[in-house]
C-alpha positions, 0 to 999 in steps of 0.5 A: 183958148180952152186948152193948151196946145199939144206939141206935134211930136206928142200927137204923133207919139200917141198915134205911133204908140197906138199903132204899135200896140194894136199891131203887136196885139194882133200878131200875138192873138193870131200867130198862125198864117194863111195860104196868102202868106205861105210862100214868104213865110216858108221862104223865110224859114228856109233862108234862116235855117238853110241859107243860100249855100245849097242853092249856090252850090246847086248853081255850080253843079248838076244837083237837081232842085229835088235834092235842095232843102227848099219848100218852094221847089216841092210846092212851087205854087201857081206863079213864082215870087221874089225872095227879096223880102224873105232874104232880108227877114231871114238874115236879119233873124240870123244876125239877131240869133248870132248876137244872142247866142250862146246866152239864148239859142233862138234858132232852137225855138222856131215859133220865136223865129217866126214871131221875130221875122213878123216883128221885123216886117212890122217895124219896116211898115210902121217906120214907113207909116211914121215917115208918112205921118211926119210928111203929113204934119209938114204938108197939112199942119199939126195933128194930121200925122198923129191922127193918121197913125191913130186912125190906122191903129183903130182899123182892122186890116193895116195893123193886122197885116203889117207883120204878115208876109203877103207880097202886098205888104212888102210892096206897101212898105215901098209905096208908103215911103213913096207917098211920104216923099211925094208929100214932101215935094220929092216927086222923082224919089216917090216915083222911084219907090213906086217903080221899085215896088212894082218891079220887085214885089207886086206888078199890079202896083203898075196901075198906081204908078200910072195914076200917081205918075199922071198926076205928077205930070199934070201938076208939073212935079216932073217932066216926061223925060224925068219920069221916063228916066226915073222909071227906066233907071229904077226898073233896071237897078231893081232887076239887077239886084233881084233877078240873079237872087231869084234865079239862083233860088228858083233854079232857072232864069226868071223875073218873078213879077214878069211871070205874074204879069204875064199870068194875069194879063196875057193868060188872064188866069187870075179869074180862075180864083173867083170873080166879084162885081165891078163895084166890090171895092167901093161898096164892100171892101173899102167900107169894111176897111174904113168903117166909120172913119170913112165919114171923116173923109168929106170933112177933109175937103169941106170946111164944115166947122167954118161953115157953121161959124160963118152962119153964126156970124151972119146971124149975129152980125147983120152986116157980116159978109161971108166971103170965105172959101168953104172948100179945102182942096189941098188933099185932092191932088193926092187922093184923086189918083188913089181913087183912080187906082181903085177904079181901074183895079175894079175892072179886073174880075178877080178882087181881094182886099189885099190888092188895094192895100196901097190905097189905104194909107192915103184914104186914112190921110184924108180922114186924118185931115178931116179929124184934125180940122174938127180938132182945131175948130173945137179946141183951138177956135182962134186958129180959124182964119179971119173968124171971130172967136165964139164962146159959150158966154156969147149970143145964142148963135155964138153958143150954137156955133161953139157947142156945134164944133165941140159936138162935131169933134166928139163925133169924129172921135166917136167914129174912131172909137166905134171903128176900133170896137168893130176892128176888135171884133174882126180880130176876135173872129180872125183869131178863130180862123186858123184851125190848121195851126191849132190842129198842129199844136194839138198834135204836138201837145198829144205827142208830148203827153205820150210816153217817150219812145223811138217810133217814127212819127209820120204826119200827113197834112191835107190842103185845108190844114196847110192853108189855115195855119200849118207852117214849116216853123210849126212843123219844126217846133213840133219835131223839136229837132227829132229826125224821127218826125216827118211831114208830107203835105197835100198839094195841087202838083202832079207829084202829090196826086197819088196821095189821094188814093187809099194806099197812103192810109197805111203809110202815116201815123197821124193825119191832119184833115178836114175829113172826120172819118178815116178808116183805121184812124181815131180822132184824138183832137179837133180844131174849130174854125169857120168863125161867124158872128152870132148876133142873137147870142152875142158870140162868135160861133165856130164849127169842127174844121180840122180833125187830128187823127192817129192810127189805131 
Protein backbone atom coordinates (compact mmCIF):
# COMPACT_ATOMS: atom_id res chain seq x y z
CA UNK A 1 0.00 0.00 0.00
CA UNK A 2 1.42 3.33 -1.09
CA UNK A 3 -0.52 5.74 1.13
CA UNK A 4 -2.76 5.49 4.13
CA UNK A 5 -6.48 5.58 3.60
CA UNK A 6 -8.23 8.96 3.83
CA UNK A 7 -11.48 8.74 5.80
CA UNK A 8 -14.60 9.29 3.72
CA UNK A 9 -15.72 12.19 5.89
CA UNK A 10 -12.40 13.95 5.32
CA UNK A 11 -12.76 13.65 1.54
CA UNK A 12 -16.25 15.09 1.72
CA UNK A 13 -15.06 17.92 3.94
CA UNK A 14 -12.42 18.83 1.36
CA UNK A 15 -15.03 18.85 -1.40
CA UNK A 16 -17.50 20.78 0.76
CA UNK A 17 -14.89 23.43 1.61
CA UNK A 18 -14.00 23.80 -2.07
CA UNK A 19 -17.65 24.17 -3.09
CA UNK A 20 -18.38 26.75 -0.40
CA UNK A 21 -15.22 28.69 -1.26
CA UNK A 22 -15.92 28.89 -5.00
CA UNK A 23 -19.58 29.77 -4.45
CA UNK A 24 -18.77 32.57 -2.00
CA UNK A 25 -16.03 33.95 -4.24
CA UNK A 26 -18.40 33.93 -7.22
CA UNK A 27 -21.03 35.84 -5.24
CA UNK A 28 -18.46 38.35 -4.05
CA UNK A 29 -16.97 38.97 -7.49
CA UNK A 30 -20.38 39.20 -9.18
CA UNK A 31 -22.71 40.92 -6.69
CA UNK A 32 -25.24 42.16 -9.24
CA UNK A 33 -28.13 40.36 -10.90
CA UNK A 34 -29.43 39.72 -14.41
CA UNK A 35 -32.99 39.83 -15.67
CA UNK A 36 -33.53 36.06 -15.19
CA UNK A 37 -33.44 36.43 -11.41
CA UNK A 38 -35.14 39.81 -11.32
CA UNK A 39 -38.55 38.68 -10.05
CA UNK A 40 -37.28 36.66 -7.10
CA UNK A 41 -34.69 39.29 -6.16
CA UNK A 42 -37.17 42.18 -6.22
CA UNK A 43 -39.77 40.04 -4.43
CA UNK A 44 -37.26 39.20 -1.68
CA UNK A 45 -36.62 42.95 -1.29
CA UNK A 46 -40.34 43.68 -1.02
CA UNK A 47 -40.98 40.85 1.46
CA UNK A 48 -38.11 42.02 3.66
CA UNK A 49 -38.95 45.73 3.66
CA UNK A 50 -42.76 45.64 3.29
CA UNK A 51 -43.77 42.18 4.44
CA UNK A 52 -47.15 40.61 3.75
CA UNK A 53 -49.23 43.21 5.61
CA UNK A 54 -50.03 45.47 2.61
CA UNK A 55 -51.15 42.49 0.52
CA UNK A 56 -53.23 41.02 3.36
CA UNK A 57 -54.88 44.41 3.99
CA UNK A 58 -55.67 44.79 0.29
CA UNK A 59 -57.20 41.32 0.20
CA UNK A 60 -59.83 42.47 2.72
CA UNK A 61 -60.43 45.92 1.27
CA UNK A 62 -61.02 47.73 -2.03
CA UNK A 63 -57.39 48.83 -2.24
CA UNK A 64 -56.04 48.36 -5.78
CA UNK A 65 -52.75 46.74 -6.75
CA UNK A 66 -51.38 50.07 -7.93
CA UNK A 67 -51.48 51.35 -4.35
CA UNK A 68 -49.36 48.48 -3.00
CA UNK A 69 -45.58 48.85 -2.59
CA UNK A 70 -44.70 45.75 -4.61
CA UNK A 71 -42.53 45.81 -7.69
CA UNK A 72 -44.22 42.85 -9.38
CA UNK A 73 -47.53 44.72 -9.60
CA UNK A 74 -45.88 47.52 -11.58
CA UNK A 75 -43.65 45.21 -13.64
CA UNK A 76 -45.44 41.85 -13.66
CA UNK A 77 -43.35 40.26 -16.39
CA UNK A 78 -44.60 37.84 -19.01
CA UNK A 79 -45.79 35.10 -16.63
CA UNK A 80 -46.35 35.10 -12.85
CA UNK A 81 -43.94 33.33 -10.51
CA UNK A 82 -44.34 31.96 -7.00
CA UNK A 83 -43.45 33.93 -3.89
CA UNK A 84 -42.51 30.80 -1.95
CA UNK A 85 -38.76 31.26 -2.34
CA UNK A 86 -38.72 35.04 -1.73
CA UNK A 87 -40.97 34.57 1.31
CA UNK A 88 -38.51 32.12 2.89
CA UNK A 89 -35.48 34.28 2.10
CA UNK A 90 -37.15 37.55 3.03
CA UNK A 91 -38.36 36.41 6.43
CA UNK A 92 -35.10 34.56 7.14
CA UNK A 93 -33.31 37.88 6.59
CA UNK A 94 -35.87 39.62 8.81
CA UNK A 95 -35.20 37.19 11.64
CA UNK A 96 -31.44 37.64 11.33
CA UNK A 97 -31.89 41.42 11.19
CA UNK A 98 -34.00 41.40 14.35
CA UNK A 99 -31.42 39.27 16.17
CA UNK A 100 -28.63 41.69 15.23
CA UNK A 101 -30.60 44.84 16.08
CA UNK A 102 -29.80 47.24 17.76
CA UNK A 103 -26.14 46.18 17.82
CA UNK A 104 -26.11 46.36 14.03
CA UNK A 105 -28.87 47.84 11.86
CA UNK A 106 -28.79 45.40 8.97
CA UNK A 107 -31.97 46.78 7.39
CA UNK A 108 -30.25 50.11 6.70
CA UNK A 109 -27.72 48.35 4.46
CA UNK A 110 -29.74 46.99 1.54
CA UNK A 111 -26.79 45.53 -0.34
CA UNK A 112 -25.89 43.49 2.75
CA UNK A 113 -29.46 42.19 2.84
CA UNK A 114 -29.15 41.22 -0.81
CA UNK A 115 -25.88 39.40 -0.13
CA UNK A 116 -27.38 37.72 2.96
CA UNK A 117 -30.43 36.49 1.03
CA UNK A 118 -28.20 35.03 -1.66
CA UNK A 119 -26.00 33.48 0.99
CA UNK A 120 -29.02 31.77 2.57
CA UNK A 121 -30.07 30.41 -0.82
CA UNK A 122 -26.53 29.16 -1.38
CA UNK A 123 -26.60 27.34 1.97
CA UNK A 124 -29.83 25.57 0.99
CA UNK A 125 -28.25 24.43 -2.27
CA UNK A 126 -24.95 23.36 -0.71
CA UNK A 127 -26.82 21.39 1.94
CA UNK A 128 -28.76 19.54 -0.76
CA UNK A 129 -25.55 18.74 -2.66
CA UNK A 130 -23.89 17.55 0.55
CA UNK A 131 -26.79 15.19 1.19
CA UNK A 132 -26.31 13.86 -2.34
CA UNK A 133 -22.58 13.40 -1.61
CA UNK A 134 -23.36 11.36 1.51
CA UNK A 135 -25.81 9.20 -0.45
CA UNK A 136 -23.19 8.75 -3.22
CA UNK A 137 -20.60 7.53 -0.72
CA UNK A 138 -23.08 5.07 0.72
CA UNK A 139 -24.22 3.81 -2.67
CA UNK A 140 -20.97 3.73 -4.66
CA UNK A 141 -18.19 3.68 -2.10
CA UNK A 142 -15.64 6.01 -0.58
CA UNK A 143 -14.38 9.15 -2.31
CA UNK A 144 -17.34 9.41 -4.72
CA UNK A 145 -19.19 11.99 -2.61
CA UNK A 146 -16.07 14.03 -2.01
CA UNK A 147 -15.20 14.05 -5.70
CA UNK A 148 -18.79 14.96 -6.54
CA UNK A 149 -18.45 18.13 -4.47
CA UNK A 150 -14.94 18.81 -5.78
CA UNK A 151 -15.95 18.43 -9.44
CA UNK A 152 -18.97 20.66 -8.86
CA UNK A 153 -16.73 23.28 -7.23
CA UNK A 154 -14.34 23.18 -10.20
CA UNK A 155 -17.09 23.98 -12.70
CA UNK A 156 -18.55 27.38 -13.43
CA UNK A 157 -22.31 27.15 -13.59
CA UNK A 158 -23.41 25.46 -10.37
CA UNK A 159 -21.13 27.39 -7.96
CA UNK A 160 -21.97 30.61 -9.79
CA UNK A 161 -25.73 30.09 -9.64
CA UNK A 162 -26.14 28.40 -6.24
CA UNK A 163 -26.82 31.80 -4.67
CA UNK A 164 -28.70 33.38 -7.57
CA UNK A 165 -32.47 33.62 -7.38
CA UNK A 166 -33.53 31.94 -10.58
CA UNK A 167 -36.66 29.77 -10.32
CA UNK A 168 -34.49 26.96 -11.68
CA UNK A 169 -32.14 27.30 -8.70
CA UNK A 170 -34.99 27.11 -6.19
CA UNK A 171 -36.32 24.03 -7.98
CA UNK A 172 -32.86 22.45 -8.03
CA UNK A 173 -32.78 22.38 -4.22
CA UNK A 174 -35.77 20.05 -4.13
CA UNK A 175 -34.55 18.03 -7.11
CA UNK A 176 -31.14 17.35 -5.52
CA UNK A 177 -32.80 16.29 -2.26
CA UNK A 178 -34.85 13.93 -4.42
CA UNK A 179 -31.70 12.51 -5.97
CA UNK A 180 -30.21 11.93 -2.51
CA UNK A 181 -33.28 9.98 -1.40
CA UNK A 182 -33.33 8.07 -4.69
CA UNK A 183 -29.77 6.86 -4.19
CA UNK A 184 -30.65 5.96 -0.60
CA UNK A 185 -33.50 3.70 -1.72
CA UNK A 186 -36.32 6.03 -0.62
CA UNK A 187 -37.97 6.27 -4.03
CA UNK A 188 -41.38 7.54 -2.92
CA UNK A 189 -39.81 10.37 -0.99
CA UNK A 190 -37.61 11.14 -4.00
CA UNK A 191 -40.67 11.29 -6.23
CA UNK A 192 -42.36 13.63 -3.76
CA UNK A 193 -39.42 16.05 -3.94
CA UNK A 194 -39.60 16.11 -7.73
CA UNK A 195 -43.35 16.63 -7.81
CA UNK A 196 -43.06 19.49 -5.30
CA UNK A 197 -40.37 21.14 -7.42
CA UNK A 198 -42.66 20.85 -10.45
CA UNK A 199 -45.74 22.20 -8.73
CA UNK A 200 -44.11 25.09 -6.90
CA UNK A 201 -41.05 26.32 -8.79
CA UNK A 202 -40.63 24.96 -12.33
CA UNK A 203 -43.32 23.18 -14.30
CA UNK A 204 -40.69 21.88 -16.75
CA UNK A 205 -39.37 19.55 -14.04
CA UNK A 206 -42.42 17.51 -15.09
CA UNK A 207 -40.20 16.04 -17.83
CA UNK A 208 -37.78 14.87 -15.14
CA UNK A 209 -40.67 13.46 -13.11
CA UNK A 210 -41.63 11.41 -16.16
CA UNK A 211 -38.16 10.03 -16.94
CA UNK A 212 -37.15 9.34 -13.33
CA UNK A 213 -40.60 8.03 -12.43
CA UNK A 214 -40.55 5.67 -15.40
CA UNK A 215 -37.14 4.38 -14.31
CA UNK A 216 -38.48 3.78 -10.80
CA UNK A 217 -41.44 1.84 -12.18
CA UNK A 218 -39.32 -0.26 -14.53
CA UNK A 219 -36.92 -1.12 -11.70
CA UNK A 220 -39.88 -1.85 -9.41
CA UNK A 221 -38.79 0.72 -6.88
CA UNK A 222 -42.42 1.88 -6.81
CA UNK A 223 -45.71 0.43 -7.93
CA UNK A 224 -48.01 2.36 -10.25
CA UNK A 225 -50.52 2.92 -7.45
CA UNK A 226 -47.78 4.25 -5.16
CA UNK A 227 -46.57 6.59 -7.91
CA UNK A 228 -50.07 7.95 -8.54
CA UNK A 229 -50.74 8.35 -4.82
CA UNK A 230 -47.41 10.12 -4.23
CA UNK A 231 -47.97 12.46 -7.18
CA UNK A 232 -51.53 13.41 -6.22
CA UNK A 233 -50.86 13.86 -2.49
CA UNK A 234 -47.66 15.86 -3.00
CA UNK A 235 -49.22 17.99 -5.74
CA UNK A 236 -52.31 18.80 -3.69
CA UNK A 237 -50.31 19.65 -0.56
CA UNK A 238 -47.98 21.86 -2.61
CA UNK A 239 -50.93 23.74 -4.10
CA UNK A 240 -52.65 24.14 -0.71
CA UNK A 241 -49.46 25.63 0.75
CA UNK A 242 -48.57 27.99 -2.09
CA UNK A 243 -51.67 29.01 -4.09
CA UNK A 244 -53.19 31.14 -1.29
CA UNK A 245 -49.85 32.89 -0.76
CA UNK A 246 -49.37 33.64 -4.45
CA UNK A 247 -53.00 34.64 -4.94
CA UNK A 248 -52.84 37.19 -2.12
CA UNK A 249 -49.65 38.76 -3.42
CA UNK A 250 -50.74 38.78 -7.07
CA UNK A 251 -54.20 40.07 -6.20
CA UNK A 252 -56.09 37.27 -7.98
CA UNK A 253 -56.52 33.54 -7.68
CA UNK A 254 -53.77 31.77 -9.59
CA UNK A 255 -51.36 28.88 -9.71
CA UNK A 256 -48.18 30.44 -11.15
CA UNK A 257 -46.63 27.32 -12.65
CA UNK A 258 -49.99 26.32 -14.11
CA UNK A 259 -50.04 29.59 -16.05
CA UNK A 260 -46.42 29.08 -17.10
CA UNK A 261 -47.26 25.59 -18.35
CA UNK A 262 -50.20 26.97 -20.33
CA UNK A 263 -48.00 29.73 -21.77
CA UNK A 264 -45.27 27.32 -22.89
CA UNK A 265 -47.43 24.47 -24.16
CA UNK A 266 -50.93 25.57 -25.21
CA UNK A 267 -49.94 29.05 -26.36
CA UNK A 268 -46.42 27.88 -27.34
CA UNK A 269 -44.93 31.34 -26.84
CA UNK A 270 -41.59 30.40 -25.31
CA UNK A 271 -40.02 30.37 -28.77
CA UNK A 272 -40.64 34.12 -28.97
CA UNK A 273 -37.50 34.43 -26.85
CA UNK A 274 -35.32 32.68 -29.41
CA UNK A 275 -34.71 29.17 -30.65
CA UNK A 276 -31.71 26.84 -30.85
CA UNK A 277 -30.97 23.63 -32.78
CA UNK A 278 -32.28 20.40 -31.31
CA UNK A 279 -28.74 19.27 -30.45
CA UNK A 280 -27.73 22.48 -28.64
CA UNK A 281 -27.75 20.97 -25.13
CA UNK A 282 -25.58 18.03 -26.19
CA UNK A 283 -23.15 19.88 -28.45
CA UNK A 284 -22.88 23.28 -26.75
CA UNK A 285 -24.45 23.58 -23.30
CA UNK A 286 -23.22 20.40 -21.58
CA UNK A 287 -19.65 20.58 -22.97
CA UNK A 288 -19.44 24.16 -21.71
CA UNK A 289 -20.73 23.13 -18.28
CA UNK A 290 -18.60 20.02 -17.83
CA UNK A 291 -15.47 21.08 -19.72
CA UNK A 292 -12.83 18.36 -19.24
CA UNK A 293 -14.65 16.69 -16.35
CA UNK A 294 -16.92 15.17 -19.03
CA UNK A 295 -14.01 12.87 -19.92
CA UNK A 296 -14.43 11.18 -16.54
CA UNK A 297 -18.00 10.07 -17.24
CA UNK A 298 -17.15 7.05 -19.45
CA UNK A 299 -14.77 5.76 -16.76
CA UNK A 300 -17.72 5.51 -14.37
CA UNK A 301 -19.02 2.70 -16.58
CA UNK A 302 -15.85 1.29 -18.17
CA UNK A 303 -13.40 -0.21 -15.67
CA UNK A 304 -10.34 1.16 -17.46
CA UNK A 305 -7.80 0.56 -14.64
CA UNK A 306 -8.96 -3.05 -14.33
CA UNK A 307 -8.61 -3.52 -18.10
CA UNK A 308 -5.00 -2.36 -17.90
CA UNK A 309 -4.23 -4.65 -14.95
CA UNK A 310 -5.83 -7.64 -16.61
CA UNK A 311 -3.78 -7.02 -19.75
CA UNK A 312 -0.60 -6.86 -17.66
CA UNK A 313 -1.51 -10.02 -15.76
CA UNK A 314 -2.16 -11.96 -18.97
CA UNK A 315 1.16 -10.81 -20.38
CA UNK A 316 2.99 -11.58 -17.18
CA UNK A 317 1.34 -14.95 -16.48
CA UNK A 318 0.83 -16.96 -19.65
CA UNK A 319 -1.82 -19.20 -18.15
CA UNK A 320 -3.85 -16.34 -16.67
CA UNK A 321 -7.52 -16.38 -17.63
CA UNK A 322 -9.34 -13.06 -17.94
CA UNK A 323 -12.90 -13.53 -16.78
CA UNK A 324 -13.33 -10.09 -15.29
CA UNK A 325 -16.35 -7.88 -15.87
CA UNK A 326 -15.07 -4.65 -17.40
CA UNK A 327 -18.39 -2.81 -17.26
CA UNK A 328 -19.72 -1.22 -14.08
CA UNK A 329 -23.39 -0.43 -14.70
CA UNK A 330 -24.27 0.71 -11.19
CA UNK A 331 -24.65 4.37 -12.15
CA UNK A 332 -26.46 3.74 -15.45
CA UNK A 333 -30.00 3.42 -13.97
CA UNK A 334 -29.55 6.83 -12.36
CA UNK A 335 -27.91 8.67 -15.27
CA UNK A 336 -29.94 7.22 -18.14
CA UNK A 337 -33.20 8.94 -17.02
CA UNK A 338 -31.27 12.22 -16.82
CA UNK A 339 -29.99 11.75 -20.38
CA UNK A 340 -33.58 11.09 -21.46
CA UNK A 341 -34.67 14.27 -19.65
CA UNK A 342 -32.14 16.34 -21.63
CA UNK A 343 -33.13 14.53 -24.83
CA UNK A 344 -36.85 15.24 -24.37
CA UNK A 345 -36.13 18.84 -23.37
CA UNK A 346 -34.12 19.23 -26.56
CA UNK A 347 -37.36 18.96 -28.54
CA UNK A 348 -38.47 22.34 -27.18
CA UNK A 349 -37.21 25.08 -29.54
CA UNK A 350 -36.36 27.66 -26.86
CA UNK A 351 -33.27 26.54 -24.97
CA UNK A 352 -31.26 28.03 -22.11
CA UNK A 353 -28.51 26.60 -19.96
CA UNK A 354 -30.52 27.04 -16.77
CA UNK A 355 -33.27 24.75 -18.05
CA UNK A 356 -31.03 21.69 -17.62
CA UNK A 357 -29.63 22.62 -14.20
CA UNK A 358 -31.45 19.62 -12.62
CA UNK A 359 -29.38 17.29 -14.83
CA UNK A 360 -25.97 18.61 -13.80
CA UNK A 361 -25.62 17.01 -10.32
CA UNK A 362 -26.19 13.52 -11.74
CA UNK A 363 -23.71 14.03 -14.57
CA UNK A 364 -21.23 15.22 -11.95
CA UNK A 365 -22.02 12.13 -9.88
CA UNK A 366 -21.07 9.96 -12.85
CA UNK A 367 -17.83 11.91 -13.35
CA UNK A 368 -17.08 11.59 -9.62
CA UNK A 369 -17.50 7.82 -9.79
CA UNK A 370 -15.02 7.74 -12.66
CA UNK A 371 -12.47 9.81 -10.77
CA UNK A 372 -12.96 7.73 -7.62
CA UNK A 373 -12.25 4.60 -9.68
CA UNK A 374 -8.94 6.10 -10.89
CA UNK A 375 -8.17 7.15 -7.32
CA UNK A 376 -8.69 3.66 -5.90
CA UNK A 377 -6.73 1.96 -8.69
CA UNK A 378 -3.76 4.29 -8.34
CA UNK A 379 -3.51 4.80 -4.59
CA UNK A 380 -5.19 1.65 -3.26
CA UNK A 381 -4.26 -1.11 -5.75
CA UNK A 382 -5.02 -3.85 -3.27
CA UNK A 383 -8.69 -2.84 -3.44
CA UNK A 384 -8.93 -4.19 -7.01
CA UNK A 385 -11.15 -7.23 -6.71
CA UNK A 386 -9.51 -10.51 -7.58
CA UNK A 387 -6.40 -8.93 -9.03
CA UNK A 388 -2.79 -9.31 -8.20
CA UNK A 389 -1.24 -6.16 -6.76
CA UNK A 390 1.44 -4.80 -9.09
CA UNK A 391 4.32 -2.56 -8.06
CA UNK A 392 7.15 -0.63 -9.67
CA UNK A 393 9.62 -3.40 -8.64
CA UNK A 394 7.90 -6.13 -10.72
CA UNK A 395 8.21 -7.20 -14.34
CA UNK A 396 7.96 -4.79 -17.23
CA UNK A 397 4.23 -5.48 -17.57
CA UNK A 398 3.69 -4.90 -13.88
CA UNK A 399 5.55 -1.62 -14.10
CA UNK A 400 3.48 -0.56 -17.13
CA UNK A 401 0.30 -1.35 -15.23
CA UNK A 402 1.54 0.42 -12.10
CA UNK A 403 2.56 3.63 -13.83
CA UNK A 404 -0.45 3.62 -16.16
CA UNK A 405 -2.91 3.71 -13.28
CA UNK A 406 -0.91 6.48 -11.61
CA UNK A 407 -0.86 8.38 -14.91
CA UNK A 408 -4.61 7.97 -15.40
CA UNK A 409 -5.33 9.32 -11.93
CA UNK A 410 -3.07 12.31 -12.55
CA UNK A 411 -4.90 12.92 -15.84
CA UNK A 412 -8.21 12.73 -13.97
CA UNK A 413 -7.06 15.35 -11.47
CA UNK A 414 -5.74 17.36 -14.41
CA UNK A 415 -9.21 17.36 -15.95
CA UNK A 416 -10.59 18.84 -12.73
CA UNK A 417 -7.78 21.41 -12.57
CA UNK A 418 -8.15 22.52 -16.19
CA UNK A 419 -11.91 22.74 -15.69
CA UNK A 420 -11.34 24.97 -12.66
CA UNK A 421 -9.01 27.24 -14.67
CA UNK A 422 -11.57 27.49 -17.46
CA UNK A 423 -14.33 28.20 -14.93
CA UNK A 424 -12.22 30.96 -13.36
CA UNK A 425 -12.00 32.62 -16.77
CA UNK A 426 -15.79 32.34 -17.10
CA UNK A 427 -16.19 34.03 -13.71
CA UNK A 428 -13.84 36.85 -14.74
CA UNK A 429 -15.89 37.35 -17.91
CA UNK A 430 -19.19 37.26 -16.01
CA UNK A 431 -17.98 39.87 -13.52
CA UNK A 432 -17.92 42.34 -16.42
CA UNK A 433 -21.40 41.46 -17.58
CA UNK A 434 -23.40 43.67 -15.19
CA UNK A 435 -22.99 47.22 -16.55
CA UNK A 436 -26.37 48.33 -15.21
CA UNK A 437 -25.33 47.63 -11.63
CA UNK A 438 -21.96 49.29 -12.22
CA UNK A 439 -23.65 52.36 -13.69
CA UNK A 440 -25.95 52.72 -10.68
CA UNK A 441 -22.93 52.47 -8.37
CA UNK A 442 -21.15 55.17 -10.39
CA UNK A 443 -24.17 57.44 -10.10
CA UNK A 444 -24.34 56.86 -6.35
CA UNK A 445 -20.64 57.73 -5.99
CA UNK A 446 -21.14 60.86 -8.11
CA UNK A 447 -24.03 62.11 -5.98
CA UNK A 448 -22.14 61.39 -2.76
CA UNK A 449 -19.23 63.49 -4.00
CA UNK A 450 -21.46 66.48 -4.79
CA UNK A 451 -22.25 69.08 -2.18
CA UNK A 452 -25.34 68.19 -0.17
CA UNK A 453 -28.49 70.04 -1.18
CA UNK A 454 -32.23 69.58 -1.06
CA UNK A 455 -32.84 69.12 -4.78
CA UNK A 456 -35.00 66.22 -5.82
CA UNK A 457 -33.20 63.42 -7.68
CA UNK A 458 -35.24 61.66 -10.35
CA UNK A 459 -33.48 58.74 -12.02
CA UNK A 460 -34.72 57.03 -15.17
CA UNK A 461 -33.49 53.47 -15.77
CA UNK A 462 -33.79 52.09 -19.29
CA UNK A 463 -34.41 48.45 -20.20
CA UNK A 464 -30.74 47.59 -20.82
CA UNK A 465 -29.75 48.94 -17.39
CA UNK A 466 -32.60 47.18 -15.59
CA UNK A 467 -31.66 43.88 -17.24
CA UNK A 468 -27.96 44.04 -16.35
CA UNK A 469 -27.68 44.67 -12.63
CA UNK A 470 -30.05 47.37 -11.35
CA UNK A 471 -32.16 46.07 -8.46
CA UNK A 472 -34.39 47.47 -5.75
CA UNK A 473 -31.64 46.74 -3.24
CA UNK A 474 -29.23 48.89 -5.25
CA UNK A 475 -31.82 51.64 -5.64
CA UNK A 476 -32.52 51.68 -1.91
CA UNK A 477 -28.79 51.76 -1.16
CA UNK A 478 -28.38 54.75 -3.45
CA UNK A 479 -31.31 56.65 -1.95
CA UNK A 480 -30.01 55.96 1.55
CA UNK A 481 -33.49 56.36 2.96
CA UNK A 482 -33.82 59.78 1.29
CA UNK A 483 -37.34 60.16 -0.09
CA UNK A 484 -36.00 62.85 -2.43
CA UNK A 485 -34.41 60.16 -4.63
CA UNK A 486 -36.95 58.50 -6.93
CA UNK A 487 -36.65 56.00 -9.74
CA UNK A 488 -38.59 55.07 -12.85
CA UNK A 489 -37.87 52.02 -14.94
CA UNK A 490 -38.60 51.36 -18.59
CA UNK A 491 -40.60 48.27 -19.34
CA UNK A 492 -42.63 46.46 -21.91
CA UNK A 493 -45.94 47.16 -20.18
CA UNK A 494 -48.36 49.55 -21.87
CA UNK A 495 -48.31 52.03 -19.01
CA UNK A 496 -44.59 52.63 -19.57
CA UNK A 497 -44.69 53.14 -23.33
CA UNK A 498 -45.22 56.87 -22.94
CA UNK A 499 -41.71 57.16 -21.52
CA UNK A 500 -40.33 56.53 -24.98
CA UNK A 501 -41.42 59.97 -26.14
CA UNK A 502 -39.11 62.98 -25.90
CA UNK A 503 -41.26 64.72 -23.28
CA UNK A 504 -39.74 62.65 -20.48
CA UNK A 505 -36.33 64.30 -20.98
CA UNK A 506 -37.44 67.31 -18.95
CA UNK A 507 -38.74 65.17 -16.09
CA UNK A 508 -35.57 63.45 -14.88
CA UNK A 509 -32.34 64.72 -13.40
CA UNK A 510 -30.35 61.59 -14.24
CA UNK A 511 -30.63 58.76 -16.76
CA UNK A 512 -29.03 55.34 -17.01
CA UNK A 513 -29.17 54.38 -20.67
CA UNK A 514 -27.40 52.46 -23.39
CA UNK A 515 -27.77 55.59 -25.52
CA UNK A 516 -24.62 57.73 -25.46
CA UNK A 517 -26.09 61.01 -26.70
CA UNK A 518 -29.23 62.42 -25.07
CA UNK A 519 -30.16 66.02 -25.73
CA UNK A 520 -29.97 68.20 -22.63
CA UNK A 521 -27.79 65.77 -20.66
CA UNK A 522 -24.07 65.34 -20.06
CA UNK A 523 -22.37 61.96 -19.69
CA UNK A 524 -20.82 61.80 -16.21
CA UNK A 525 -19.89 58.13 -16.19
CA UNK A 526 -19.67 55.02 -18.32
CA UNK A 527 -20.05 51.37 -17.32
CA UNK A 528 -18.37 48.89 -19.60
CA UNK A 529 -19.86 45.53 -20.50
CA UNK A 530 -20.38 43.05 -23.33
CA UNK A 531 -17.26 41.12 -22.24
CA UNK A 532 -15.40 38.87 -24.65
CA UNK A 533 -12.17 36.94 -24.45
CA UNK A 534 -9.43 38.48 -26.59
CA UNK A 535 -7.20 35.46 -27.23
CA UNK A 536 -4.55 37.40 -29.12
CA UNK A 537 -4.04 39.94 -26.35
CA UNK A 538 -4.78 37.47 -23.54
CA UNK A 539 -7.29 39.74 -21.88
CA UNK A 540 -11.02 40.26 -21.46
CA UNK A 541 -12.25 42.96 -23.77
CA UNK A 542 -15.21 45.20 -22.97
CA UNK A 543 -16.99 48.13 -24.57
CA UNK A 544 -18.93 51.16 -23.35
CA UNK A 545 -22.38 49.80 -22.57
CA UNK A 546 -24.38 51.89 -20.07
CA UNK A 547 -23.98 55.67 -19.87
CA UNK A 548 -24.75 57.75 -16.78
CA UNK A 549 -26.37 61.03 -17.80
CA UNK A 550 -26.97 64.16 -15.75
CA UNK A 551 -29.20 67.01 -16.79
CA UNK A 552 -27.28 70.11 -17.83
